C-alpha positions in Angstrom: 93.2 103.3 84.2 95.6 101.8 86.6 94.8 99.3 89.3 96.5 97.0 91.7 96.5 94.5 88.9 98.6 96.6 86.7 100.7 98.0 89.5 101.6 94.6 90.8 102.3 93.5 87.2 100.5 90.3 87.7 101.4 87.2 85.6 97.7 86.6 84.9 96.1 88.3 82.0 92.7 89.8 82.6 89.9 88.9 80.4 86.2 89.7 81.0 85.5 86.0 80.2 88.3 84.6 82.4 87.1 81.9 84.7 83.4 82.2 83.6 81.6 78.9 83.3 80.4 77.8 79.9 76.9 78.4 78.8 75.0 81.0 76.8 73.2 82.3 80.0 76.5 82.9 81.7 78.0 84.6 78.7 75.1 87.0 78.5 75.0 87.5 82.3 78.3 86.8 84.0 76.7 87.6 87.4 74.8 84.3 87.1 78.1 82.4 87.1 79.0 83.6 90.6 75.5 83.8 92.2 75.0 81.9 95.4 78.7 81.1 95.8 80.7 82.2 98.8 84.2 82.0 97.1 84.9 82.8 93.4 87.8 84.0 91.2 88.3 87.8 91.2 88.2 87.8 87.4 84.6 86.4 87.6 83.6 89.1 90.0 85.1 91.7 87.7 83.2 90.2 84.7 80.0 90.7 86.7 80.8 94.2 87.7 82.0 95.2 84.3 78.8 93.9 82.6 76.9 96.9 83.8 77.0 99.8 81.3 77.3 103.2 82.6 74.0 105.0 82.8 74.6 108.7 82.2 71.7 109.7 84.5 73.3 107.8 87.4 76.7 109.1 86.5 75.6 112.7 86.6 73.6 112.1 89.8 76.6 110.8 91.6 78.8 113.6 90.4 76.2 116.2 91.3 76.0 114.9 94.8 79.7 114.6 95.3 80.5 118.0 93.8 77.9 119.9 95.8 78.6 118.0 99.1 82.2 119.2 98.8 80.9 122.7 99.5 80.8 121.5 103.1 84.4 120.2 103.0 86.6 122.6 105.0 89.9 121.3 103.6 89.1 121.3 99.9 91.2 124.3 98.8 94.1 123.4 101.1 94.3 120.0 99.4 95.0 121.6 96.0 98.5 121.9 97.3 99.4 121.0 100.8 102.5 122.6 102.4 105.6 120.7 103.5 106.1 118.1 104.7 103.2 116.8 102.6 103.7 118.9 99.4 104.5 115.7 97.4 101.6 113.8 98.9 98.6 116.0 98.7 98.0 118.1 95.6 94.6 117.5 94.1 92.2 120.1 92.6 89.1 118.0 93.2 86.8 120.4 91.3 88.9 120.0 88.2 89.1 116.3 88.6 85.3 115.9 88.9 85.0 118.0 85.7 87.4 115.6 84.0 85.5 112.6 85.2 82.2 114.1 84.0 83.6 114.6 80.5 85.3 111.2 80.3 83.7 108.1 78.6 83.9 104.8 80.6 83.4 101.3 79.3 81.3 100.3 82.4 79.8 101.7 85.6 82.5 99.9 87.5 85.3 101.7 85.6 83.6 105.0 86.4 83.4 104.1 90.1 87.0 103.0 90.2 88.2 106.3 88.8 86.0 108.4 91.1 86.8 106.5 94.2 90.6 106.6 93.6 90.5 110.3 92.7 88.9 111.1 96.0 91.4 108.9 97.8 94.2 111.0 96.3 93.2 113.7 98.8 94.9 111.4 101.3 92.2 112.1 103.8 90.5 109.2 105.6 87.4 111.3 106.4 87.0 112.2 102.7 85.8 109.1 100.8 83.4 108.0 98.1 82.0 104.5 98.5 79.5 102.6 96.3 78.3 99.5 98.0 77.4 98.0 94.7 81.1 97.4 94.4 83.1 98.3 97.5 83.6 95.3 99.7 80.6 93.5 98.2 83.3 90.9 97.7 86.5 91.0 99.7 89.5 89.6 98.0 92.1 87.6 99.9 95.4 85.9 99.6 96.4 83.7 102.6 99.8 85.4 103.2 99.6 88.6 105.3 103.0 90.3 105.2 105.2 92.2 107.7 108.5 94.0 107.8 111.0 92.2 110.0 114.4 93.3 111.2 116.8 90.5 111.9 120.5 90.9 112.5 120.4 94.5 111.5 118.7 93.8 108.1 115.1 94.7 107.4 113.1 92.6 104.9 109.5 91.9 103.9 108.3 88.5 105.2 105.1 86.4 105.1 103.9 86.9 108.7 105.1 84.2 111.1 101.4 83.8 112.2 100.1 83.7 108.6 98.9 80.1 108.6 97.4 80.4 112.1 95.3 83.4 110.9 94.4 82.1 107.4 93.5 78.6 108.5 90.8 80.1 110.8 89.6 83.1 108.9 89.7 81.5 105.4 89.1 78.0 106.6 86.4 77.2 104.0 88.7 78.1 101.2 92.0 76.8 102.5 91.6 73.6 100.5 91.6 75.6 97.2 95.0 77.0 97.9 96.4 73.7 99.2 94.9 71.3 96.7 94.1 73.3 93.6 97.0 75.7 93.8 99.3 73.1 95.3 100.6 75.2 98.1 101.7 74.0 101.5 100.5 77.1 103.3 102.0 76.3 106.7 105.5 75.9 105.1 105.5 79.5 104.1 104.8 81.2 107.4 107.7 83.5 108.2 109.3 83.1 104.8 111.4 86.1 103.5 109.9 87.6 100.4 112.7 88.3 97.9 110.5 89.5 95.0 106.9 90.3 94.2 106.1 89.6 90.5 109.9 89.5 89.8 110.5 93.0 91.2 111.8 94.5 94.4 108.9 94.1 97.0 109.1 97.8 97.7 107.7 98.5 94.2 104.5 96.7 95.2 104.4 98.4 98.6 104.8 101.9 97.0 102.3 101.1 94.2 99.8 100.3 96.9 100.7 103.5 98.8 99.9 105.5 95.7 96.3 104.4 95.6 95.3 103.4 99.2 94.5 106.9 100.5 93.5 107.8 104.0 96.8 109.3 105.3 98.9 112.1 104.1 102.4 110.6 104.8 103.8 108.1 102.3 105.4 106.2 105.2 102.0 105.7 106.9 100.4 104.6 103.6 103.3 102.1 103.2 102.4 100.7 106.6 98.9 99.9 105.5 100.4 97.1 103.3 101.4 95.1 106.4 99.3 93.1 108.8 98.8 94.5 112.3 96.7 94.2 115.4 94.0 96.2 117.1 92.3 96.0 120.5 88.7 95.1 119.6 85.9 92.7 120.3 86.9 89.2 118.9 87.2 85.7 120.2 90.6 86.6 121.7 89.9 90.2 122.6 92.1 91.4 119.8 91.5 91.7 116.1 93.9 91.1 113.2 94.2 93.4 110.2 95.4 91.4 107.2 96.9 94.5 105.5 96.4 95.8 102.0 98.5 93.0 100.4 96.4 90.1 101.8 93.0 91.8 101.9 91.5 94.0 99.2 88.1 95.7 98.9 87.8 95.3 95.1 88.5 92.2 92.9 91.4 93.7 91.0 94.1 91.2 91.6 94.0 87.6 90.2 97.3 86.2 91.4 100.8 87.2 92.6 104.2 85.6 91.9 106.3 85.5 95.1 110.0 84.6 95.3 110.5 83.4 98.8 113.0 81.8 101.1 111.4 79.7 103.8 112.5 79.6 107.4 115.6 77.4 107.8 116.2 77.1 104.1 119.2 78.5 102.2 117.4 78.3 98.8 114.8 80.5 97.2 111.7 79.3 95.3 109.0 81.0 93.3 105.3 80.3 93.8 102.2 81.6 92.1 99.5 82.4 94.6 95.9 83.0 93.4 93.7 85.6 95.1 90.1 84.6 95.9 87.0 86.8 96.4 84.5 86.1 99.2 81.0 87.4 99.0 80.1 89.6 102.0 76.8 88.2 103.0 77.8 88.5 106.7 78.7 92.1 106.3 75.7 93.4 104.5 75.9 92.4 100.9 72.6 91.1 99.5 72.6 87.6 97.9 71.5 87.5 94.2 70.7 85.1 91.4 71.7 87.2 88.3 72.7 90.7 87.3 69.3 92.4 87.8 68.9 90.9 91.3 72.4 91.9 92.2 71.7 95.5 91.2 68.3 95.5 92.9 69.8 94.2 96.2 73.1 96.1 96.3 73.2 99.0 93.9 70.3 101.3 94.6 69.8 103.9 97.4 68.5 102.4 100.7 67.1 103.7 104.0 69.9 105.9 105.4 71.7 106.6 102.1 70.1 110.1 102.0 69.1 112.4 104.8 65.7 113.4 106.1 64.0 116.5 107.4 64.4 116.0 111.2 61.0 115.8 113.0 60.2 118.5 115.5 59.1 116.4 118.5 60.5 112.9 118.3 63.8 111.2 118.4 64.9 110.2 114.9 65.9 106.6 114.4 69.6 106.0 114.3 69.6 104.9 110.6 68.0 108.1 109.6 69.8 110.9 111.4 73.2 110.5 110.0 75.4 107.8 108.5 79.0 107.9 109.6 78.8 104.2 109.7 77.0 103.1 106.5 74.9 100.0 107.2 76.9 99.3 110.4 79.5 97.6 108.2 82.6 99.7 108.7 82.6 100.7 112.4 80.9 99.7 115.6 77.3 101.0 115.8 76.7 104.2 117.7 74.2 104.1 120.6 71.0 106.1 119.9 71.7 108.2 123.0 75.0 109.3 121.5 74.0 110.1 117.9 74.3 113.8 118.5 77.8 113.7 120.0 80.5 115.0 117.7 82.7 112.4 116.2 85.9 112.5 114.3 86.7 109.1 112.6 88.0 107.9 109.4 85.9 105.7 107.1 87.4 102.3 106.2 86.5 100.7 102.9 86.9 97.3 104.5 83.9 96.0 106.6 84.2 95.1 110.2 85.9 91.8 110.6 86.1 89.4 113.5 89.5 88.1 112.3 91.1 87.2 115.6 94.7 87.8 116.6 95.9 84.2 117.3 95.7 83.2 121.0 99.4 82.9 121.4 99.8 86.6 120.5 96.7 88.0 122.3 97.5 89.2 125.9 94.9 89.0 128.7 94.0 92.3 130.4 93.7 92.9 134.1 90.6 94.9 133.4 88.5 96.0 130.4 87.7 94.2 127.2 87.2 94.8 123.5 88.5 98.3 122.4 89.5 99.3 126.0 91.9 97.1 127.9 94.4 97.6 130.7 97.6 95.7 131.5 100.4 95.7 134.0 103.9 94.6 132.8 106.2 92.3 134.7 108.5 95.2 135.7 105.7 96.3 138.2 106.2 99.9 137.0 104.5 100.1 133.6 100.8 100.1 133.0 99.3 99.8 129.5 96.1 101.2 128.1 95.3 99.5 124.8 92.7 101.6 123.1 91.4 100.4 119.7 88.7 103.1 119.2 87.5 106.4 120.7 83.9 105.2 120.2 83.3 101.8 121.8 80.0 101.1 123.5 78.3 104.2 125.0 80.0 107.6 125.5 79.3 107.5 129.3 80.5 103.9 129.5 83.8 104.9 127.8 84.3 107.9 130.2 83.8 105.7 133.2 85.8 102.7 132.0 88.9 104.9 131.0 88.9 106.7 134.3 88.4 103.6 136.5 91.0 101.6 134.5 93.7 104.2 134.7 92.9 104.8 138.4 93.4 101.0 139.0 96.8 101.1 137.3 97.9 104.0 139.5 96.5 102.3 142.7 98.4 99.2 141.8 101.7 101.1 141.8 102.2 101.7 138.1 104.2 104.9 137.6 104.7 104.7 133.8 102.0 104.4 131.1 102.1 103.1 127.6 99.0 104.0 125.5 98.7 101.6 122.5 96.7 103.2 119.7 97.5 100.7 117.0 95.0 101.1 114.1 92.8 103.5 116.1 90.7 105.4 113.6 89.1 107.8 116.0 85.6 108.3 117.4 84.0 110.7 119.9 85.9 114.0 120.0 85.1 114.6 123.7 86.5 111.2 124.7 89.8 112.3 123.2 89.5 115.5 125.3 88.5 113.5 128.4 91.4 111.1 128.1 93.9 113.9 127.7 92.4 115.7 130.8 92.3 112.8 133.2 95.9 111.6 132.4 97.6 115.0 132.7 95.3 116.7 135.2 94.2 120.4 135.1 96.5 122.8 133.4 96.4 125.6 130.8 96.4 123.1 128.0 93.7 120.8 129.3 91.2 123.4 130.9 88.9 124.7 129.5 90.1 123.4 126.1 91.7 119.9 126.0 91.6 119.7 122.2 92.0 122.0 119.2 90.1 125.2 118.3 88.4 124.6 115.0 86.7 126.2 112.0 84.0 125.1 109.6 83.6 126.2 106.0 81.2 129.1 105.5 79.9 128.7 102.0 76.5 130.1 100.9 74.6 126.9 101.5 75.9 126.7 105.1 74.9 130.3 105.7 71.4 129.6 104.4 71.1 126.6 106.8 72.1 128.7 109.8 69.8 131.5 108.7 66.9 129.0 108.5 67.7 127.7 112.0 67.6 131.3 113.3 64.1 131.5 111.8 63.0 128.5 113.7 63.6 125.5 111.4 65.1 123.4 114.2 63.0 124.0 117.3 64.1 120.7 118.9 67.8 121.6 118.5 68.7 118.4 116.5 70.9 119.9 113.8 74.6 120.1 113.5 74.6 123.8 112.5 72.5 124.8 115.5 74.5 127.5 117.4 73.8 125.9 120.7 76.4 123.2 119.8 79.3 125.7 119.6 81.4 128.2 121.5 83.5 131.2 120.3 87.2 131.5 120.5 86.8 132.7 124.1 85.0 129.5 124.9 81.7 131.3 125.4 78.7 129.3 124.1 76.7 131.0 121.3 73.2 132.0 122.3 70.3 130.2 120.7 69.1 131.6 117.4 72.4 133.4 116.8 74.1 133.5 113.4 77.6 132.1 114.2 78.6 132.0 110.5 78.3 135.8 110.1 80.5 137.5 109.2 82.5 134.9 107.3 86.3 134.9 107.5 87.5 135.4 104.0 90.8 133.8 103.0 92.6 132.9 99.8 93.9 129.4 99.8 96.2 128.2 97.0 94.9 131.1 94.9 91.2 130.2 95.5 89.0 132.6 97.5 87.3 130.8 100.4 85.1 131.5 103.4 85.3 130.0 106.9 83.5 130.4 110.2 84.9 132.3 113.1 87.3 130.4 115.3 85.4 127.9 117.4 86.5 127.1 121.0 86.0 124.2 123.4 83.0 122.0 123.0 83.4 119.3 125.7 83.7 120.9 129.2 82.4 120.7 131.7 82.5 116.9 131.3 79.7 114.6 132.2 82.0 113.1 134.9 84.2 115.0 137.4 87.8 114.7 136.3 90.7 114.3 138.9 92.3 117.3 140.5 95.8 116.0 139.8 97.6 114.1 137.0 97.3 110.4 137.0 100.7 110.0 135.4 103.8 112.2 134.9 104.0 113.1 131.2 107.7 112.2 131.1 106.7 108.7 132.0 104.2 108.2 129.1 104.7 106.7 125.7 102.3 106.5 122.8 102.7 103.4 120.6 101.1 102.7 117.3 101.8 101.7 113.7 101.2 105.3 112.4 97.5 104.4 111.6 96.1 106.7 114.3 93.6 109.2 112.9 90.9 111.7 113.7 90.1 111.7 117.5 93.1 109.5 118.0 95.2 112.2 116.3 93.6 114.9 118.5 94.6 113.0 121.6 98.1 112.1 120.4 99.0 115.5 119.1 97.9 117.2 122.3 100.1 115.0 124.4 103.1 115.1 122.0 103.1 118.8 121.3 102.0 120.2 124.7 104.0 117.8 126.9 106.7 116.3 124.7 105.3 112.8 125.3 107.4 110.1 123.6 105.8 108.7 120.4 106.8 105.3 119.0 105.8 103.9 115.6 106.4 100.1 115.3 107.3 98.2 112.2 107.9 101.1 109.8 110.5 101.2 107.0 114.0 101.7 108.4 115.8 104.9 107.7 112.5 106.9 107.4 110.9 109.4 109.7 107.6 108.0 110.7 104.5 110.0 111.5 102.8 109.0 114.7 99.4 110.2 113.5 97.7 111.6 110.4 94.3 112.7 109.1 93.7 115.1 112.0 90.6 116.9 110.8 88.5 118.5 113.6 85.2 116.8 113.0 84.2 114.3 110.3 80.7 114.1 108.7 79.1 112.8 105.6 76.6 113.6 102.8 73.6 112.0 104.6 74.1 114.3 107.6 74.5 117.4 105.4 71.4 116.3 103.5 69.4 116.2 106.7 70.7 119.7 107.5 69.6 120.9 104.1 66.2 119.2 104.3 65.4 120.4 107.8 66.2 124.0 106.7 63.8 123.6 103.8 66.5 124.1 101.2 66.4 120.9 99.2 65.1 122.8 96.1 68.0 125.3 96.3 70.4 124.8 93.4 73.3 124.7 95.9 71.8 121.7 97.7 73.1 118.3 96.7 70.3 116.0 95.2 69.6 112.6 96.7 71.9 109.8 95.8 70.1 107.3 93.4 72.9 104.8 94.1 73.8 102.9 97.2 76.6 105.3 97.9 78.3 107.1 100.9 80.4 110.2 100.8 82.5 111.2 103.8 83.8 114.7 104.4 86.0 116.7 106.8 83.4 119.2 108.2 85.7 121.0 110.6 89.5 121.6 110.7 91.5 122.0 113.9 93.9 124.8 114.3 97.6 123.9 115.0 99.3 123.9 118.3 102.8 125.1 117.2 101.3 127.3 114.5 97.8 128.2 115.7 97.2 130.3 112.6 97.1 127.3 110.3 95.3 123.9 110.4 97.1 121.1 112.3 96.3 118.8 109.4 99.4 119.5 107.4 101.9 120.2 110.2 104.6 117.9 111.4 103.8 114.8 113.5 107.2 113.1 113.5 107.5 110.1 115.8 110.2 110.1 118.4 111.2 106.5 117.7 110.9 104.3 114.6 110.8 100.9 116.4 111.8 97.8 114.4 110.1 94.5 115.0 111.4 91.0 114.7 109.8 87.6 114.3 109.5 87.4 118.1 107.8 90.8 118.5 105.8 91.4 115.3 102.0 91.5 116.0 102.7 90.5 119.6 101.4 93.4 121.8 102.9 92.2 125.1 106.4 91.7 123.5 106.2 95.1 121.9 105.2 96.8 125.2 108.0 95.1 127.1 110.5 96.1 124.5 109.3 99.7 124.5 109.2 99.9 128.3 112.8 98.7 128.4 114.1 100.8 125.5 112.1 104.1 125.8 111.8 104.6 129.5 115.3 103.5 130.2 
């Protein structure tokens, strides 16, 4: 089994007893050695994790849930072999892989989890994940050196981020002394240093090794970009958050140390340093403190309220934690207001919990209006306005509608004639907010009214057909379920009548040699909007640029693709590898969902005893899926998911512009609009 440890070729040798304190009790229960400690060695966390033998009942339960939940995944047969340009990136027969895992012996439950999780990640679909909160981000593992790609004097090279010490000395403040005193590293000295080698190899070997296992996006270039640190408009002390990147922050304790050959700023000589990783317990992000192995498992490893779905009551509003779990435990995305729970969302699931790591004050610009994930700016050229949008689900749906409209109106009223939309690290959110933003920016036209997004389809397997048939027989009198026909319209944008079977007859296709069934084509789902949109465009599309680091997914993808393909809006990816064609978006989907939601649909329909229905998870697990796929714009007969999204510009960053939003916007305004 491969891991970042093996892929990075670490100098340290792993041993289950490595770093464990002496004593018979610790030897028998390595979890005791790390109990009630905030920071520990990754090897000691692994020793705890790998001390749990794999229970075959739990193994089979997890595989049964995952396998049967994939019957709701619309993209599963497409992912057996994706077409160009992603043929080399997406080629997983997940049914065959789950059969392999079921037959395989594992030394521990952790080894089983690692194989299952990484196998699902190979689908390269940020909606489609398997997480077990017994392990994933229970501890987060850090090194104090986030990295970036910088281009100086025409040469691109990996560097420790210039702001590395400013970030780490705040976020990792209670462990800085370990690196400085015990590891004997002058951390401030290495900020901005060029990285000549990682573990005595070309740094791109480590970047590509991480890209092979990180998942979430189809394109290799986008997965490479996950290695680097970056920024996002979000609630934080500075109004901006800082993503450490996959090199500096990892969700599993697999890496003990890394050997870096570096050349510090102003030096003409290189030096080699060994930098240990450290694992921090996630008490502030939902992990439950423990005293030993049994209490660790009791607090973190068994199913909790919200893990599984429920039969929806007929006449009362269901608590947020019980309706659906797109945001398990509130750890991985901002919570959704109870009033918005039934609004369709399309968002990737991160394996890293929400962090309040702040972009350093010197890099964080101050908006003229807005805050958190929605901020507005006016550049010094007095022509260019900026919308920095970190999420398509921030606060309430109605609040987002209003704030986006009023903020853009102010930019226009202030004389801004050009617009930059910064979508760095935007993982999606409300589908109808993506449609709304498209509509208010470009005004009414054939591509924004009545459908400002993509037509879609859902998978139409037997279990889904049985759910809709049960709804037609009255199983959902309060209209709370996802499969209820009142939620959807046909390809002519005519809403389905109540108690109609919109899954009959199924559309039968053969995908990669596998017979499959899908719903009829589904039309618009958002209009008329809750607010009245403008009668004219707010900005001319030739004067709009979309900027991001490629990590724009789901509803962010729906918005970006619409503007790029319908109106030829300029798309700019910042900080990617030179000489490559970057993708300005990925993981399009059409609507994301999860096991808990599907389980509620099954239970509400009275189908839980049906052999096609997934059982309840026994473990503290979460499974995300792509429930609907959007049809393409250039090729409307095929999903948009695996069609081209090539960026107009691959924009290099320097030490002066990296992770500096205002500097990037000024450079883009000067270079792109000119």
